[in-house]
BAMIMAR-864764 format. One line per 5 residues: number of its first residue (from 1); their letters; for each residue y, x negated, z of C-alpha. Coordinates in nm, 2 decimals, decimal comma, always signed. Example, Ala and Ser with C-alpha at 12.3 -4.5 7.8 and 13.67 -1.06 7.14 Angstrom:
! BAMIMAR-864764
1> as> -0,45:-1,23:+0,78 ~ -0,11:-1,37:+0,71 $
This chain:
! BAMIMAR-864764
1> xxxxx> +0,00:+0,00:+0,00 ~ +0,24:-0,28:+0,09 ~ +0,18:-0,45:-0,24 ~ +0,27:-0,13:-0,42 ~ +0,59:-0,08:-0,22 $
6> xxxxx> +0,69:-0,44:-0,27 ~ +0,62:-0,41:-0,65 ~ +0,82:-0,09:-0,68 ~ +1,12:-0,24:-0,49 ~ +1,12:-0,55:-0,70 $
11> xxxxx> +1,10:-0,36:-1,03 ~ +1,36:-0,11:-0,92 ~ +1,59:-0,40:-0,84 ~ +1,54:-0,54:-1,19 ~ +1,60:-0,20:-1,35 $
16> xxxxx> +1,91:-0,12:-1,15 ~ +2,09:-0,43:-1,28 ~ +2,12:-0,27:-1,62 ~ +2,13:+0,09:-1,51 ~ +1,78:+0,19:-1,64 $
21> xxxxx> +1,57:+0,47:-1,51 ~ +1,21:+0,35:-1,51 ~ +0,98:+0,57:-1,72 ~ +0,73:+0,71:-1,47 ~ +0,38:+0,58:-1,53 $
26> xxxxx> +0,25:+0,93:-1,54 ~ +0,46:+1,01:-1,85 ~ +0,31:+0,72:-2,04 ~ -0,05:+0,78:-1,91 ~ -0,09:+1,15:-1,99 $
31> xxxxx> -0,28:+1,28:-2,29 ~ -0,09:+1,28:-2,62 ~ +0,04:+1,64:-2,67 ~ -0,02:+1,62:-3,05 ~ -0,18:+1,36:-3,28 $
36> xxxxx> -0,38:+1,31:-3,60 ~ -0,16:+1,56:-3,79 ~ -0,24:+1,59:-4,16 ~ -0,21:+1,83:-4,45 ~ -0,49:+1,92:-4,69 $
41> xxxxx> -0,46:+1,78:-5,04 ~ -0,43:+2,13:-5,18 ~ -0,14:+2,20:-4,94 ~ -0,31:+2,51:-4,79 ~ -0,40:+2,39:-4,44 $
46> xxxxx> -0,28:+2,17:-4,15 ~ -0,50:+2,00:-3,89 ~ -0,42:+1,82:-3,57 ~ -0,55:+1,73:-3,22 ~ -0,38:+1,87:-2,91 $
51> xxxxx> -0,43:+1,70:-2,58 ~ -0,52:+1,88:-2,26 ~ -0,22:+1,80:-2,04 ~ -0,38:+1,74:-1,70 ~ -0,70:+1,57:-1,83 $
56> xxxxx> -0,82:+1,25:-1,66 ~ -1,06:+1,17:-1,95 ~ -0,97:+1,18:-2,32 ~ -0,99:+1,55:-2,37 ~ -0,87:+1,73:-2,69 $
61> xxxxx> -0,85:+2,05:-2,87 ~ -0,89:+2,07:-3,25 ~ -0,63:+2,30:-3,42 ~ -0,60:+2,42:-3,78 ~ -0,32:+2,62:-3,94 $
66> xxxxx> -0,32:+2,83:-4,25 ~ +0,01:+2,73:-4,41 ~ +0,04:+3,06:-4,59 ~ +0,03:+3,24:-4,25 ~ +0,24:+3,01:-4,02 $
71> xxxxx> +0,34:+3,31:-3,81 ~ -0,02:+3,32:-3,68 ~ -0,16:+3,10:-3,40 ~ -0,38:+2,81:-3,51 ~ -0,76:+2,83:-3,50 $
76> xxxxx> -0,87:+2,61:-3,20 ~ -1,19:+2,45:-3,08 ~ -1,21:+2,24:-2,76 ~ -1,40:+1,92:-2,74 ~ -1,75:+1,94:-2,59 $
81> xxxxx> -1,84:+1,83:-2,24 ~ -1,93:+1,48:-2,35 ~ -1,84:+1,44:-2,72 ~ -1,46:+1,43:-2,75 ~ -1,25:+1,46:-3,06 $
86> xxxxx> -1,05:+1,14:-3,12 ~ -0,93:+1,18:-3,48 ~ -0,91:+1,45:-3,75 ~ -0,84:+1,44:-4,13 ~ -0,76:+1,74:-4,35 $
91> xxxxx> -0,95:+1,73:-4,68 ~ -0,96:+2,02:-4,93 ~ -1,17:+2,32:-5,03 ~ -1,12:+2,45:-4,67 ~ -1,29:+2,14:-4,51 $
96> xxxxx> -1,18:+1,87:-4,27 ~ -1,33:+1,57:-4,10 ~ -1,32:+1,52:-3,73 ~ -1,42:+1,20:-3,54 ~ -1,57:+1,23:-3,20 $
101> xxxxx> -1,72:+0,99:-2,95 ~ -1,90:+0,98:-2,62 ~ -2,00:+0,72:-2,36 ~ -2,33:+0,55:-2,42 ~ -2,52:+0,28:-2,22 $
106> xxxxx> -2,83:+0,09:-2,33 ~ -2,98:-0,20:-2,52 ~ -2,81:-0,26:-2,86 ~ -3,13:-0,41:-3,00 ~ -2,96:-0,69:-3,20 $
111> xxxxx> -2,69:-0,48:-3,38 ~ -2,33:-0,41:-3,33 ~ -2,06:-0,57:-3,12 ~ -2,19:-0,65:-2,77 ~ -2,55:-0,70:-2,89 $
116> xxxxx> -2,58:-1,03:-2,71 ~ -2,48:-0,90:-2,37 ~ -2,80:-0,72:-2,27 ~ -2,76:-0,36:-2,15 ~ -2,43:-0,26:-2,28 $
121> xxxxx> -2,17:+0,01:-2,21 ~ -2,01:+0,13:-2,53 ~ -1,95:+0,45:-2,72 ~ -2,14:+0,66:-2,98 ~ -1,90:+0,76:-3,26 $
126> xxxxx> -1,98:+1,04:-3,51 ~ -1,79:+1,20:-3,80 ~ -1,83:+1,57:-3,84 ~ -1,76:+1,79:-4,14 ~ -1,63:+2,14:-4,07 $
131> xxxxx> -1,43:+2,42:-4,23 ~ -1,10:+2,59:-4,13 ~ -1,28:+2,86:-3,95 ~ -1,46:+2,60:-3,73 ~ -1,78:+2,79:-3,81 $
136> xxxxx> -2,01:+2,49:-3,76 ~ -1,98:+2,11:-3,72 ~ -2,23:+1,91:-3,92 ~ -2,27:+1,53:-3,91 ~ -2,06:+1,43:-4,22 $
141> xxxxx> -2,24:+1,33:-4,54 ~ -2,58:+1,31:-4,37 ~ -2,87:+1,21:-4,58 ~ -3,18:+1,30:-4,38 ~ -3,42:+1,14:-4,63 $
146> xxxxx> -3,30:+0,79:-4,54 ~ -3,43:+0,82:-4,18 ~ -3,79:+0,81:-4,30 ~ -3,97:+0,50:-4,19 ~ -3,69:+0,33:-4,00 $
151> xxxxx> -3,74:+0,20:-3,65 ~ -3,59:+0,36:-3,33 ~ -3,38:+0,05:-3,28 ~ -3,24:+0,08:-3,64 ~ -3,16:+0,45:-3,58 $
156> xxxxx> -2,98:+0,36:-3,26 ~ -2,77:+0,10:-3,45 ~ -2,67:+0,37:-3,71 ~ -2,58:+0,62:-3,44 ~ -2,35:+0,36:-3,27 $
161> xxxxx> -2,19:+0,21:-3,58 ~ -2,18:+0,52:-3,80 ~ -2,37:+0,55:-4,13 ~ -2,13:+0,72:-4,36 ~ -1,75:+0,73:-4,44 $
166> xxxxx> -1,50:+0,88:-4,67 ~ -1,38:+0,64:-4,94 ~ -1,17:+0,84:-5,20 ~ -1,05:+1,20:-5,17 ~ -1,03:+1,27:-5,55 $
171> xxxxx> -0,73:+1,51:-5,49 ~ -0,75:+1,69:-5,82 ~ -1,12:+1,76:-5,79 ~ -1,16:+2,10:-5,61 ~ -1,49:+2,01:-5,44 $
176> xxxxx> -1,59:+1,65:-5,46 ~ -1,50:+1,33:-5,27 ~ -1,63:+0,97:-5,28 ~ -1,83:+0,86:-4,98 ~ -2,03:+0,56:-4,87 $
181> xxxxx> -2,36:+0,58:-4,69 ~ -2,54:+0,30:-4,53 ~ -2,87:+0,22:-4,70 ~ -3,10:+0,17:-4,40 ~ -3,36:-0,03:-4,60 $
186> xxxxx> -3,11:-0,29:-4,70 ~ -2,82:-0,24:-4,45 ~ -2,59:-0,21:-4,75 ~ -2,35:+0,07:-4,85 ~ -2,44:+0,31:-5,13 $
191> xxxxx> -2,15:+0,50:-5,29 ~ -2,18:+0,87:-5,41 ~ -1,97:+1,15:-5,54 ~ -2,03:+1,42:-5,28 ~ -1,97:+1,79:-5,31 $
196> xxxxx> -1,82:+1,94:-5,00 ~ -1,95:+2,29:-5,08 ~ -2,30:+2,22:-5,20 ~ -2,36:+1,89:-5,01 ~ -2,51:+1,74:-5,34 $
201> xxxxx> -2,47:+1,37:-5,40 ~ -2,44:+1,17:-5,72 ~ -2,51:+0,80:-5,71 ~ -2,21:+0,57:-5,82 ~ -2,28:+0,22:-5,69 $
206> xxxxx> -2,52:+0,02:-5,48 ~ -2,35:-0,26:-5,29 ~ -2,52:-0,59:-5,22 ~ -2,43:-0,87:-4,98 ~ -2,21:-1,02:-5,25 $
211> xxxxx> -2,10:-0,73:-5,46 ~ -1,89:-0,43:-5,36 ~ -1,68:-0,16:-5,55 ~ -1,31:-0,19:-5,56 ~ -1,10:+0,08:-5,74 $
216> xxxxx> -1,24:+0,42:-5,81 ~ -1,09:+0,64:-6,08 ~ -0,89:+0,90:-5,88 ~ -0,96:+1,16:-6,14 ~ -1,33:+1,12:-6,19 $
221> xxxxx> -1,45:+0,89:-5,92 ~ -1,60:+0,63:-6,16 ~ -1,60:+0,27:-6,05 ~ -1,33:+0,08:-6,24 ~ -1,34:-0,26:-6,06 $
226> xxxxx> -1,57:-0,45:-5,83 ~ -1,55:-0,76:-5,62 ~ -1,82:-1,03:-5,62 ~ -1,87:-1,34:-5,39 ~ -2,03:-1,64:-5,55 $
231> xxxxx> -2,12:-1,97:-5,37 ~ -1,94:-2,28:-5,51 ~ -1,95:-2,65:-5,41 ~ -1,90:-2,76:-5,05 ~ -2,04:-2,45:-4,89 $
236> xxxxx> -1,73:-2,25:-5,01 ~ -1,72:-1,91:-5,18 ~ -1,53:-1,78:-5,47 ~ -1,41:-1,42:-5,49 ~ -1,43:-1,28:-5,84 $
241> xxxxx> -1,28:-0,95:-5,94 ~ -1,45:-0,77:-6,24 ~ -1,29:-0,49:-6,43 ~ -1,48:-0,23:-6,64 ~ -1,42:-0,26:-7,01 $
246> xxxxx> -1,41:+0,10:-7,13 ~ -1,53:+0,01:-7,49 ~ -1,83:-0,20:-7,40 ~ -1,91:-0,03:-7,06 ~ -1,95:-0,38:-6,90 $
251> xxxxx> -1,77:-0,53:-6,61 ~ -1,57:-0,85:-6,71 ~ -1,47:-1,13:-6,48 ~ -1,10:-1,17:-6,46 ~ -1,02:-1,55:-6,42 $
256> xxxxx> -0,66:-1,48:-6,33 ~ -0,78:-1,27:-6,03 ~ -1,04:-1,52:-5,91 ~ -0,97:-1,71:-5,59 ~ -1,14:-1,93:-5,34 $
261> xxxxx> -1,22:-1,72:-5,04 ~ -1,09:-1,99:-4,80 ~ -0,75:-1,98:-4,96 ~ -0,71:-1,62:-4,84 ~ -0,49:-1,49:-5,13 $
266> xxxxx> -0,43:-1,12:-5,13 ~ -0,56:-0,97:-5,45 ~ -0,59:-0,59:-5,42 ~ -0,61:-0,36:-5,72 ~ -0,46:-0,03:-5,60 $
271> xxxxx> -0,43:+0,18:-5,92 ~ -0,41:+0,20:-6,30 ~ -0,13:+0,30:-6,52 ~ -0,29:+0,56:-6,74 ~ -0,04:+0,52:-7,03 $
276> xxxxx> -0,08:+0,14:-7,07 ~ -0,42:+0,09:-6,92 ~ -0,27:-0,19:-6,70 ~ -0,37:-0,22:-6,33 ~ -0,14:-0,22:-6,03 $
281> xxxxx> -0,21:-0,52:-5,82 ~ -0,08:-0,61:-5,47 ~ -0,09:-0,99:-5,45 ~ +0,07:-1,31:-5,32 ~ -0,06:-1,52:-5,60 $
286> xxxxx> +0,29:-1,56:-5,74 ~ +0,49:-1,56:-5,41 ~ +0,45:-1,63:-5,04 ~ +0,49:-1,25:-4,98 ~ +0,28:-0,98:-5,14 $
291> xxxxx> +0,44:-0,83:-5,46 ~ +0,34:-0,54:-5,67 ~ +0,25:-0,65:-6,02 ~ +0,10:-0,51:-6,34 ~ -0,21:-0,68:-6,48 $
296> xxxxx> -0,35:-0,65:-6,83 ~ -0,73:-0,67:-6,81 ~ -0,77:-0,71:-7,19 ~ -0,52:-1,00:-7,21 ~ -0,64:-1,12:-6,87 $
301> xxxxx> -0,27:-1,19:-6,76 ~ -0,01:-1,05:-6,53 ~ +0,32:-0,92:-6,67 ~ +0,58:-1,19:-6,64 ~ +0,79:-1,01:-6,38 $
306> xxxxx> +0,68:-0,83:-6,07 ~ +0,69:-0,45:-6,06 ~ +0,83:-0,45:-5,71 ~ +0,92:-0,74:-5,48 ~ +1,13:-0,81:-5,17 $
311> xxxxx> +1,28:-1,15:-5,08 ~ +1,18:-1,13:-4,71 ~ +0,89:-0,90:-4,66 ~ +0,57:-0,80:-4,84 ~ +0,51:-0,48:-5,04 $
316> xxxxx> +0,28:-0,28:-4,82 ~ +0,19:+0,01:-5,06 ~ +0,25:+0,16:-5,40 ~ +0,27:+0,53:-5,36 ~ +0,08:+0,71:-5,64 $
321> xxxxx> +0,12:+1,08:-5,69 ~ -0,17:+1,30:-5,57 ~ -0,05:+1,64:-5,70 ~ -0,08:+1,78:-6,06 ~ +0,29:+1,73:-6,15 $
326> xxxxx> +0,30:+1,36:-6,05 ~ -0,07:+1,26:-6,04 ~ -0,13:+0,88:-6,06 ~ +0,23:+0,81:-6,13 ~ +0,42:+0,55:-5,91 $
331> xxxxx> +0,64:+0,78:-5,70 ~ +0,75:+0,52:-5,44 ~ +0,67:+0,21:-5,26 ~ +0,67:+0,08:-4,90 ~ +0,81:-0,25:-4,78 $
336> xxxxx> +0,66:-0,39:-4,46 ~ +0,99:-0,47:-4,30 ~ +1,06:-0,47:-3,93 ~ +0,93:-0,11:-3,96 ~ +0,77:+0,01:-4,29 $
341> xxxxx> +1,05:+0,13:-4,52 ~ +0,96:+0,37:-4,80 ~ +1,16:+0,40:-5,12 ~ +1,09:+0,72:-5,31 ~ +1,12:+0,71:-5,69 $
346> xxxxx> +1,02:+1,06:-5,77 ~ +1,35:+1,26:-5,77 ~ +1,25:+1,56:-5,57 ~ +1,09:+1,35:-5,30 ~ +1,38:+1,11:-5,30 $
351> xxxxx> +1,62:+1,39:-5,24 ~ +1,40:+1,54:-4,96 ~ +1,37:+1,19:-4,79 ~ +1,75:+1,13:-4,81 ~ +1,82:+1,47:-4,66 $
356> xxxxx> +1,57:+1,42:-4,38 ~ +1,72:+1,08:-4,29 ~ +2,06:+1,24:-4,26 ~ +1,92:+1,50:-4,04 ~ +1,75:+1,25:-3,81 $
361> xxxxx> +1,99:+0,96:-3,78 ~ +1,85:+0,64:-3,63 ~ +1,49:+0,76:-3,68 ~ +1,22:+0,64:-3,91 ~ +1,12:+0,94:-4,12 $
366> xxxxx> +0,79:+0,94:-4,30 ~ +0,67:+1,20:-4,55 ~ +0,30:+1,26:-4,47 ~ +0,21:+1,54:-4,71 ~ +0,36:+1,78:-4,96 $
371> xxxxx> +0,27:+2,06:-5,19 ~ +0,31:+2,03:-5,57 ~ +0,61:+2,26:-5,55 ~ +0,75:+2,06:-5,26 ~ +0,80:+2,39:-5,08 $
376> xxxxx> +0,60:+2,26:-4,78 ~ +0,65:+1,90:-4,66 ~ +0,48:+1,75:-4,36 ~ +0,69:+1,47:-4,21 ~ +0,71:+1,26:-3,89 $
381> xxxxx> +1,00:+1,10:-3,70 ~ +1,00:+0,82:-3,45 ~ +1,20:+0,52:-3,32 ~ +1,15:+0,27:-3,04 ~ +1,31:+0,52:-2,81 $
386> xxxxx> +1,13:+0,83:-2,94 ~ +0,75:+0,88:-2,96 ~ +0,63:+1,02:-3,30 ~ +0,70:+1,38:-3,36 ~ +0,57:+1,61:-3,64 $
391> xxxxx> +0,76:+1,87:-3,84 ~ +0,72:+2,10:-4,15 ~ +1,00:+2,14:-4,40 ~ +0,98:+2,48:-4,55 ~ +1,14:+2,57:-4,89 $
396> xxxxx> +1,37:+2,27:-4,85 ~ +1,57:+2,45:-4,59 ~ +1,39:+2,54:-4,27 ~ +1,23:+2,28:-4,03 ~ +0,95:+2,40:-3,81 $
401> xxxxx> +0,88:+2,16:-3,52 ~ +0,51:+2,11:-3,46 ~ +0,54:+1,88:-3,16 ~ +0,56:+1,53:-3,03 ~ +0,29:+1,29:-2,93 $
406> xxxxx> +0,45:+1,24:-2,59 ~ +0,69:+1,47:-2,41 ~ +0,92:+1,41:-2,12 ~ +1,03:+1,06:-2,23 ~ +1,40:+1,01:-2,17 $
411> xxxxx> +1,53:+0,79:-2,46 ~ +1,82:+0,68:-2,24 ~ +1,56:+0,48:-2,04 ~ +1,48:+0,27:-2,34 ~ +1,73:+0,02:-2,49 $
416> xxxxx> +1,79:-0,15:-2,82 ~ +1,53:-0,30:-3,06 ~ +1,61:-0,59:-3,29 ~ +1,43:-0,79:-3,56 ~ +1,52:-1,16:-3,49 $
421> xxxxx> +1,40:-1,51:-3,57 ~ +1,40:-1,85:-3,42 ~ +1,28:-2,20:-3,50 ~ +0,97:-2,35:-3,35 ~ +0,98:-2,70:-3,23 $
426> xxxxx> +0,84:-2,83:-3,56 ~ +1,10:-2,63:-3,76 ~ +0,88:-2,33:-3,87 ~ +1,08:-2,01:-3,87 ~ +0,92:-1,75:-3,64 $
431> xxxxx> +1,01:-1,38:-3,68 ~ +1,01:-1,17:-3,37 ~ +1,08:-0,82:-3,23 ~ +1,32:-0,82:-2,94 ~ +1,35:-0,51:-2,71 $
436> xxxxx> +1,62:-0,50:-2,45 ~ +1,68:-0,27:-2,15 ~ +1,93:+0,01:-2,19 ~ +2,29:-0,09:-2,15 ~ +2,24:-0,47:-2,16 $
441> xxxxx> +2,49:-0,66:-2,38 ~ +2,56:-1,02:-2,45 ~ +2,75:-1,18:-2,16 ~ +2,57:-0,97:-1,90 ~ +2,35:-1,14:-1,64 $
446> xxxxx> +2,03:-1,29:-1,77 ~ +1,73:-1,07:-1,75 ~ +1,37:-1,10:-1,64 ~ +1,17:-1,13:-1,96 ~ +0,82:-1,10:-2,09 $
451> xxxxx> +0,68:-1,28:-2,39 ~ +0,44:-1,02:-2,54 ~ +0,22:-1,17:-2,82 ~ +0,02:-0,92:-3,03 ~ -0,36:-0,91:-3,07 $
456> xxxxx> -0,56:-1,01:-3,37 ~ -0,43:-1,27:-3,42 ~ -0,45:-1,17:-3,79 ~ -0,21:-0,88:-3,74 ~ +0,16:-0,83:-3,69 $
461> xxxxx> +0,39:-0,61:-3,49 ~ +0,60:-0,33:-3,64 ~ +0,91:-0,18:-3,49 ~ +0,93:+0,18:-3,37 ~ +0,74:+0,34:-3,08 $
466> xxxxx> +0,49:+0,11:-2,90 ~ +0,16:+0,31:-2,90 ~ +0,02:+0,17:-2,58 ~ +0,36:+0,22:-2,41 ~ +0,38:-0,13:-2,27 $
471> xxxxx> +0,72:-0,21:-2,43 ~ +0,91:+0,10:-2,31 ~ +0,74:+0,06:-1,97 ~ +0,88:-0,29:-1,94 ~ +1,23:-0,24:-2,09 $
476> xxxxx> +1,29:+0,08:-1,88 ~ +1,22:-0,15:-1,58 ~ +1,49:-0,40:-1,67 ~ +1,28:-0,65:-1,87 ~ +1,36:-0,80:-2,21 $
481> xxxxx> +1,05:-0,81:-2,42 ~ +1,00:-1,06:-2,71 ~ +0,71:-1,01:-2,95 ~ +0,68:-1,34:-3,15 ~ +0,51:-1,31:-3,49 $
486> xxxxx> +0,36:-1,66:-3,42 ~ +0,19:-1,87:-3,68 ~ -0,15:-1,71:-3,76 ~ +0,01:-1,36:-3,78 ~ -0,07:-1,19:-4,11 $
491> xxxxx> +0,15:-0,97:-4,33 ~ +0,46:-1,18:-4,30 ~ +0,39:-1,44:-4,57 ~ +0,09:-1,65:-4,65 ~ +0,24:-1,97:-4,52 $
496> xxxxx> +0,29:-1,83:-4,17 ~ -0,06:-1,69:-4,17 ~ -0,23:-2,01:-4,28 ~ -0,03:-2,22:-4,04 ~ -0,23:-2,08:-3,75 $
501> xxxxx> -0,57:-2,21:-3,86 ~ -0,75:-2,40:-3,59 ~ -0,43:-2,39:-3,37 ~ -0,54:-2,15:-3,10 ~ -0,37:-2,26:-2,78 $
506> xxxxx> -0,19:-2,53:-2,96 ~ +0,09:-2,48:-3,22 ~ +0,02:-2,10:-3,20 ~ +0,10:-2,13:-2,83 ~ +0,40:-2,35:-2,88 $
511> xxxxx> +0,55:-2,06:-3,08 ~ +0,54:-1,83:-2,78 ~ +0,69:-2,10:-2,55 ~ +0,96:-2,17:-2,81 ~ +1,04:-1,80:-2,81 $
516> xxxxx> +1,08:-1,81:-2,44 ~ +1,32:-2,11:-2,47 ~ +1,52:-1,92:-2,74 ~ +1,56:-1,62:-2,51 ~ +1,70:-1,85:-2,24 $
521> xxxxx> +1,93:-2,03:-2,49 ~ +2,06:-1,69:-2,61 ~ +2,16:-1,60:-2,25 ~ +1,91:-1,31:-2,26 ~ +1,64:-1,44:-2,02 $
526> xxxxx> +1,66:-1,60:-1,68 ~ +1,44:-1,91:-1,70 ~ +1,32:-1,85:-1,34 ~ +1,19:-1,50:-1,43 ~ +0,99:-1,56:-1,75 $
531> xxxxx> +0,64:-1,41:-1,78 ~ +0,38:-1,37:-2,05 ~ +0,16:-1,06:-2,11 ~ -0,08:-1,00:-2,39 ~ -0,39:-0,80:-2,48 $
536> xxxxx> -0,70:-0,91:-2,68 ~ -0,58:-1,23:-2,87 ~ -0,26:-1,18:-2,67 ~ -0,48:-1,20:-2,36 ~ -0,61:-1,53:-2,49 $
541> xxxxx> -0,25:-1,65:-2,52 ~ -0,18:-1,55:-2,16 ~ -0,49:-1,73:-2,03 ~ -0,40:-2,04:-2,24 ~ -0,04:-2,03:-2,10 $
546> xxxxx> -0,18:-2,04:-1,74 ~ -0,36:-2,37:-1,80 ~ -0,11:-2,55:-2,03 ~ +0,11:-2,81:-1,86 ~ +0,48:-2,75:-1,81 $
551> xxxxx> +0,45:-2,37:-1,85 ~ +0,78:-2,19:-1,88 ~ +0,63:-1,88:-1,72 ~ +0,62:-1,76:-1,36 ~ +0,30:-1,58:-1,42 $
556> xxxxx> +0,05:-1,45:-1,69 ~ -0,11:-1,11:-1,75 ~ -0,42:-1,12:-1,97 ~ -0,56:-0,79:-2,09 ~ -0,91:-0,79:-2,25 $
561> xxxxx> -0,88:-1,17:-2,31 ~ -1,09:-1,41:-2,50 ~ -1,10:-1,72:-2,28 ~ -1,41:-1,91:-2,39 ~ -1,38:-2,03:-2,75 $
566> xxxxx> -1,72:-2,21:-2,73 ~ -1,90:-1,88:-2,66 ~ -1,70:-1,69:-2,91 ~ -1,82:-1,92:-3,20 ~ -1,85:-1,75:-3,54 $
571> xxxxx> -2,07:-1,46:-3,42 ~ -1,80:-1,23:-3,32 ~ -1,78:-1,02:-3,64 ~ -2,04:-0,80:-3,81 ~ -1,86:-0,85:-4,14 $
576> xxxxx> -1,99:-1,14:-4,33 ~ -1,67:-1,20:-4,52 ~ -1,47:-1,19:-4,20 ~ -1,70:-1,45:-4,05 ~ -1,65:-1,68:-4,35 $
581> xxxxx> -1,28:-1,63:-4,36 ~ -1,18:-1,63:-3,99 ~ -1,47:-1,80:-3,81 ~ -1,37:-2,15:-3,90 ~ -1,01:-2,09:-3,79 $
586> xxxxx> -1,10:-1,99:-3,44 ~ -1,07:-2,33:-3,27 ~ -0,81:-2,53:-3,08 ~ -0,75:-2,55:-2,70 ~ -1,03:-2,38:-2,51 $
591> xxxxx> -0,89:-2,23:-2,19 ~ -1,23:-2,23:-2,01 ~ -1,24:-2,61:-2,05 ~ -0,90:-2,65:-1,88 ~ -0,92:-2,41:-1,59 $
596> xxxxx> -0,88:-2,71:-1,36 ~ -0,52:-2,73:-1,48 ~ -0,43:-2,37:-1,39 ~ -0,07:-2,37:-1,26 ~ +0,07:-2,02:-1,25 $
601> xxxxx> -0,06:-1,68:-1,10 ~ -0,27:-1,48:-1,34 ~ -0,39:-1,12:-1,36 ~ -0,70:-1,05:-1,58 ~ -0,83:-0,71:-1,66 $
606> xxxxx> -1,08:-0,57:-1,91 ~ -1,28:-0,25:-1,97 ~ -1,65:-0,23:-1,88 ~ -1,71:-0,06:-2,22 ~ -1,53:-0,33:-2,41 $
611> xxxxx> -1,78:-0,49:-2,65 ~ -1,52:-0,68:-2,86 ~ -1,41:-0,91:-2,57 ~ -1,69:-0,87:-2,32 ~ -1,60:-0,89:-1,95 $
616> xxxxx> -1,76:-1,23:-1,90 ~ -1,45:-1,39:-2,07 ~ -1,21:-1,26:-1,80 ~ -1,45:-1,27:-1,51 ~ -1,57:-1,64:-1,57 $
621> xxxxx> -1,21:-1,75:-1,61 ~ -1,10:-1,57:-1,29 ~ -1,38:-1,74:-1,10 ~ -1,28:-2,08:-1,22 ~ -0,91:-2,05:-1,13 $
626> xxxxx> -0,90:-1,82:-0,83 ~ -0,91:-2,11:-0,58 ~ -0,62:-2,29:-0,76 ~ -0,37:-2,02:-0,82 ~ -0,31:-1,66:-0,71 $
631> xxxxx> -0,55:-1,47:-0,94 ~ -0,67:-1,12:-0,97 ~ -0,95:-0,97:-1,18 ~ -1,01:-0,60:-1,25 ~ -1,29:-0,43:-1,44 $
636> xxxxx> -1,17:-0,09:-1,56 ~ -1,45:+0,17:-1,56 ~ -1,53:+0,33:-1,90 ~ -1,24:+0,16:-2,09 ~ -1,31:+0,04:-2,44 $
641> xxxxx> -1,12:-0,24:-2,62 ~ -0,90:-0,03:-2,85 ~ -0,71:+0,30:-2,83 ~ -0,77:+0,58:-2,75 ~ -0,79:+0,52:-2,38 $
646> xxxxx> -0,83:+0,78:-2,11 ~ -0,52:+0,88:-1,91 ~ -0,67:+0,71:-1,60 ~ -0,70:+0,39:-1,80 ~ -0,33:+0,39:-1,89 $
651> xxxxx> -0,25:+0,47:-1,53 ~ -0,47:+0,21:-1,37 ~ -0,36:-0,07:-1,61 ~ +0,01:+0,01:-1,59 ~ -0,01:+0,01:-1,21 $
656> xxxxx> -0,19:-0,33:-1,22 ~ +0,09:-0,47:-1,43 ~ +0,36:-0,32:-1,21 ~ +0,20:-0,45:-0,89 ~ +0,15:-0,80:-1,03 $
661> xxxxx> +0,50:-0,83:-1,17 ~ +0,65:-0,71:-0,85 ~ +0,41:-0,91:-0,63 ~ +0,26:-1,25:-0,73 ~ +0,50:-1,29:-1,02 $
666> xxxxx> +0,81:-1,23:-0,81 ~ +0,68:-1,45:-0,53 ~ +0,57:-1,74:-0,75 ~ +0,75:-2,07:-0,70 ~ +0,91:-2,26:-0,98 $
671> xx> +0,61:-2,38:-1,19 ~ +0,78:-2,72:-1,22 $
């Protein structure tokens, strides 16, 4: 009790300096009120998940609306006692997919994440197909014949990992979609055209360990491109892209699209221009950042100039029309800036988007679905101060609010967000997101600050609302939060990405420390009140910070960390390509080999159903450092690695962070 009181007083003091009202933990912990909102491709129905407000577990209700009868209440079905809905997707022909999961404990029998840890706590995840009347829920795309002759262990693997998925919605086809089913005899995907009404399947492609389909024709579902891996000298692999020649019916290798796998070029064929026959390719072959280019498969060359490019950020998507009036035309593109920024090229959608931006100033507005007549448009709004909210624009005039993911969050408790950059000690430019407490301005007293590296590490942060709630939790309590896009981050240029190879705990770690130094130099952070908190790879960074000499931090908080690189090895991914690509890069300073140098307090926590970063990483590290520095380890019951978490998971972990920042962190002596 005294620890909690001490923590609350310390954090209240930090928040009071800038006039912030701390967001109550309960507001960030409760079930999302609305999520997984989508519109069917025919524009007739809407689907979403609503959260039960007082649930301790992840408990949801499935809701579907008839958009022709919006005055009527939605059709609803509650999750079962054990199997809980966690995601939903509207399809067409009156059908939708819903993803559900339940807790499961047992032997993994050599498959899946966590297979080497003996009896494992994890989750069974299933995809169900249903209709707008919720008349029945069937396991989606099930093929009963493939169960014949497989072992009980194999069946268990399939139940845990899932054996089918949606690949291509074929929006103009009234009944059919493209799906992939796992062939249990070969553990390879087989691709089919699947009829939602009759459940009949038509074979399209059988994948192998080296060959997989790429682009499907969005009109017919035919395979237009495929990717093939071929071994070359020195134990390396070459990634070859083959494109179907319509005249010969054969797939032809495209030398201009062939790359060494280890070079990690992005080469993604995302569509085809039906008029010219050229292909739309997202690639960084011609630039450090991904550009959108046109590629001529017959001439085997790119057009000389990119279709879309940006001087600072990558092109994230080309938006191709999915309705009859604009089908397969480029109607817009998205730039992966600080937050994804969409430019609409189609005149009617551009006008709608511009009007919505004027109506919601300071918000990121995203069009999520629309009818061919544009008389019904589903869109979302959010910012770093406002959780995502969902709306319907009707007839271009009336806006019907559907609801927000989280309610009761006071935006005045959350401050400014900026996209910044600083130079690392070796001169490399490091982009970063900076979040400040409300009311703080340059010249005010320096703040307590948290360096908050993202997970992955092959990932990046985007601006807007922080889904786990960590950033608004901290800034509303008076902390500045810097999220460095350290070397090894992906999506911000190939040079920055490759610079992280084999630099875990070394140059990648320098980038975080240099971000802390930049905060101090800018007058934002008090050097005596710097902390580091991360989750997953970010947890590794926190564990590494606690054993590096001359740490700039008063304490470290490591959520779901990897701490033992020797035990991580190259066996951490089920995906063969991922192991080839990333496995060799996961090396550097191993925190478990340096626990004798621990020099700052550290909190470590992990869920007991986390099979991605099993608990032994955090527990073994804790046992090695607990006699040297103030240390705490917490195993969170039933918590998996990734969202969604139960409300009690959010509550327990946020309370742990609050207690540690207000207790051992506040009491820590100068690390020097």
